[in-house]
N, C-alpha and C positions, 0 to 999 in steps of 0.2 A: 510382556505377554507370555502366558504359559503355553508356549508353542507345541509342547510335547504331549498335551492332553489328547487322548484318543477316546472318543465317546463310545466306541464299541468294546473296549477292553473288558469291562466288567459284566455287561449285559448282552453282548452280541448285537442286538438291535439297540441303537442309542436311545436313551430316555433322558428327559430334562424337564425341570419345572419351568413355568412361565416366569414366575418371580414372586409375587406378593403372597403373604399369609395374613389371616385375620390378626389384627392387633389385639392384645389382651385388653380387658376392660380397664385395668390400671393405666395402661398407656393411653387409651382413648380419653380417659378422665384427665390425664396429665395434659394432653393437647388442649382440652377445653379449659382447664385451669390456666394454662399459659395464655390462651386467647383472652381470658378474663382478667389477666394481670395479677393472678393470685399466686403464681409460682414463677421462678426465674427460668431463663433458658437453660441454665446449668441443671436445674431440677428436671426439666423435660429431657435433657440429654441423658441423665442417669436412668430414666425409665426407658428411653430408646435403647441404651446400651444393654440393659437387662433383658429387654424383649428380643434384641438381636442375638444375644448370647444364647438365650433359651431356644430361639428358632434354629440356630446353627447346630446346637447339641441334639435337638430332636430330629432335625433333618439328617444328621449323620447316622442316627439310630435307624432310620428307614432303609439304609443301604444305598441311598441315591448316589450315583457316581459323581454327580456335580450338584452343588447346592447354592443357595443364595442366603442372604440374611432376612429374607421375607419382606424387604422394603419397609422395615419398622421405623426407619429414620426419615421417611419422606411424607409430604403432605398428600400426594397422590402420584400415580404413574405419569400424569400429564403436567403437573404443576410444580414438581420438585425443583426445576431450574428457576422458578419465579417467586416462590413464597415459602415460608417455613411451615405454615399451617393452612388448612382449608378455610379457616376463618379469615385469612388475609394478613395475619401478623407476619411481619418481616417481608412484605411484598416489595419487589424491586421498585425503585423510585420512578421509573418511566412507564409504570403501569397504573391503571386505576381499576377498581372493582367493577363487576357486572358488565363484562364484555359480552361477546356472542355466546349463545348456548353452545356447549359442546354436544350434549345429547339430551333428549327427553325420553325417559324410560317408559316401559310398558305399564308400570304401576302408577305413572303420573308424575313422579318426581323428576327433577332435572339437575344437571350440573352445568355451570357456566365457567368460562375462562375469563381472565382479566382482559383489559383493553389496553393496547399500546397507545400511549399519548405523545411520545416523542422518541427520536432516535438518539444514539445508535442502540440497536438491540444487542444485549449481552445477557448471558446467563448469570444469575446470582449464585447458583450452586451447581456444580457438576456432579454427575452420578459417581464418578470415580473418587471424589472427595469423601463421599459417604462410604463407599466400598472400602476405602483405605482404613476406616475405623473398625471394620469388621473382619477383614481378611486375615488378620493375625489371630483370630479366634478359632481357626481350624487349619488342619493340614490337608483337607479335601480341596479339590479344584472348586473354584467359585465362578458363577456367572453373574452378569449384571444386565438388567433391563434398562433401556434408555427410551426417551420419547422420540417419536418421528418428527422430522421437520414439517410434515404435512399437518400434524395436529397444531403445532405452534404457529403455522401460517395463519390460523384462524384468529390470532391475536390482532392482526391487522384488519381494520374495518373493511367490510365488503365493498362499499361503494364510495368511500371517501379516501382522501389522501391525508396521511399524518403530516401536519405542517413541517416543511423543510426536510421531509424524509420519504422520498418516493418508494413505492412498493419494490421496485427493482433493487434498490440499495438494501432495503430490509431483507429481501430474499437472499442476497449475497451474504449479508451478515448472519442470517439464520443458518444457512448451509455451513458456514465456517464454524459457528458455535456448535452445531450438531456433530460436525467432524471432530472438533476438539473434545466433545463429551465422550465419544467412542474411544478416541485415542487416550484420553485420560484414564478411562476404565481399564484399557489394556495395560497402560503404563504402570498401574498400581497392582497388577497381577491377575486380572480377569482372564479366565480361560476361554470364555465365550461372551459375546454381547448380543442381546436380542433387542430389536427395535419394535416398540409397541405401535401397532398400526390398526387399532380398533376402528378408527374413522373410515377405513377403506370400505367396509361393508355398509356403513351408515351413509357414505357418499352415493350409494346406489339407491337410496330411499328418498322419496320426496315428501317431507313432512312440512306442511304449510306453517306450522308453528315455529319451525326452525329454518330460517331462510337459506342458510348455506347449503342445506341438503338438496335443494332444488336447482343447484347451479351446475350440475354435471361435472363435479370437480375431481372425479377419480383420475382421469388422465393427467391433470395438473399435479395431483398428489403423487402419482407414480413417477412423473418426471422430476419432481422436487426431491423425492427420496433417492432417486438414482443420481442426482447431482452430488449428494453426499457420498454414496457408495462408490462413485467413479473416482473418488479421491483415494481409494484404498487399492492395494495390489490384490491379485487373485488369491494369494496365500492368506492375506488378512481377511478377505471376504468369505473364505471358507469357514471362518469362526464368527461371522456376523449373521444373525438370523432375523427374521421378521415374524411378528406374531399378529394373527388376525382372529377376531371373535365378534359376536354380536353384542358385546358389552357384558358387564357383570358388576352391579352395584346394588346393595341392599337386596340381593338375590333376585334382581330384575335385569332385563335386557333392553337394548335400544333398537336392534335391527334384525332380530331372528326371523322376521317375516320376509326378509330380502332373500331371494333364491341365490344359492352360492354360484350358480351359473352366471349371475350378473357380475361377480367379482373375480372368480378364479382365473379366467384366461388372462386378465390384466395383472393379477397379483404376481404371477410368476415372471412377469416382465421386469420386476425388481431384481437387480443383479446381486442378490444375497445368496449365501451358501445353503441356508436351510430355512424352513418355514414351520412355525408352530401354529397348527390349524385346529380351531374348535370343531369337534365332531361328535363327542359322546352324546350331546344333547340334540343332535340332528335326527329327524325322523327317518329320512331315506338315506342311510349311510352309503349304501352301495352306489347310488347315483353320484354322490360326492366323490367316492373313491375313484370312479371312472373319470370324473371331470378333472381330478388331480392328476391321474395318470396321463390324460390327454394334454395337460398343460405344463407339467413338470419338465424342466429343460435339462438336457444332458450337458449343455454348454452355455452357461450364463456368463459371457465374456471371460471364458477361460476356466470356469469351475462347474462341476455338476451340482444340481440342487437336490436336497433331501426334504421329504415331507414328514414332519413329526405330527401324527394325527392325535387329536384329543381322545383319550380313553377314560377320562375322569371328569365328572360334572361338578364343579365347585358350588353350584347354586342349589344342589340337592343333597340333603344330609344322608341319603342312602349311600352306603359304602359299596363300591363296585368290588367284586371278588377278583382275586388273581385269575381264576379260570375265565371269567367274563372278559377281562382285559386281554388275556391270551387269545381268546376266540375272536375278539374284534381285530386284533393285529393279523391273525391268520386270514380273516375275511378280506382285510385291506390288501394283503399280499397277493390275492388273486388278481388284483388290478395294478397295484403300485409295485414296481420292481423292489424286491426285498432289500437290495443294497442301497435303495433310496428311501427307505422307510424307517421312521422313528416313532416314539410315543411321547405324549405330554399330557398336561391337564388342559381342559378347554380354555381356561382363562386364569389369571391370577385369582387367588382365593378372596382377596379384598383389595382391589386396585386403589380404593380411597381410604385414607387413614381413619376416618370416622365412618363406621359401617356397623349397623346394629344386627345384621344377619338375621332377619325375621324368620326365615324358614327353619333356622336352627334353634331359635329361642334366646341365644346369647352368643356374643363373639368368642367367649372362652370355650363353649362347647364346640363351636364351629372350628376353632383352632385345633382342638383335640381330634376332631373328625378329619381335618385336613391331613394330619400326619399319618393317620390310618389309611386314607385314600392313597397317599404318596407311597407308603410302604407296599401296598398292594399293586400299584402301578409298576414299581420296580420288579416285584416278584413275577407279576403277570407278563411283563416284557421279557424277562429272562426265560420263562416257560415257552413263550412264543418263539424266541430265537432258537431254542433247542429243537422244537418241532419243525421249524423251517430250515434247520441246518445252517443258521447264521452264527458262526462262532469266530 
């Protein structure tokens, strides 16, 4: 683990990406060709390598103090442990397609998880295995996003038992696999690991089309995530974050209509060191700043918590200016203690590997815009730190 990384060194106020970047058209076409049996896995890997290398070089050019490979090698933020592609090629043997909906988005499209058919539950791929392929491409600190156990808990049927595999045993195996995923990422050199928890806000919604959302599962999700974090020391948890957002796929969302007040008091009960919080696309930002300030903990089982507020909206092609980003952070600092304040993007720019980016017109244009937005986030954060005296 890169224990000496200090997120304040270069920008005063820490700033960090969530993780994903739009995949170039060539890579998305390679995923489709691989699903269709037209190319080999080695040919797909070559496109993944090229996209990861390009992502790293262009992120370095933004001045970002910490970078990722843009998740170019994964099927999605939620399914990378389970399958090689969104089409289901390379799916783990104890899973079947068409499990529960993960989310139904505002534009009407949906995403589904696989269904667990038998135990034991094991990851097919760990995020650290993929980071290991990219980390030698840069001398910059790298972060790695991982999926929350709360998301993968939805692999287990809501009202049925998997034959010979009780839910309690599944949960124990799930927690162990999630712990291993984080430790593996640190072991290969990740400076930070953030846990994707987009289902948190969705759990506060009751969508009759999506049965799990009406089950009041947020307390269960919080408890399950803490079962993983409780296996880490305070020093390790300082480097572990949690990301929340109302979704982001095909430039649409799944739970932006849920008031943040339904989520935030519970969110900060997760014993993580920092939180990446969608905010640029919120209408009443000051209200959310106040709610964050009232919920952020100075002592989360031995560590203070930091709130990285979203200052960039990946779903909108309009590029936020450095001044706009600076002003947002100064406004947030009226409520959130400046030494517990950071900046981020609202969401990953493309959490799913196949993403047409309709608001942009093409994934390649969306990719170009993403780097411009990130560059401005870094510059605007540095400007705000200077104005606030955070150095």
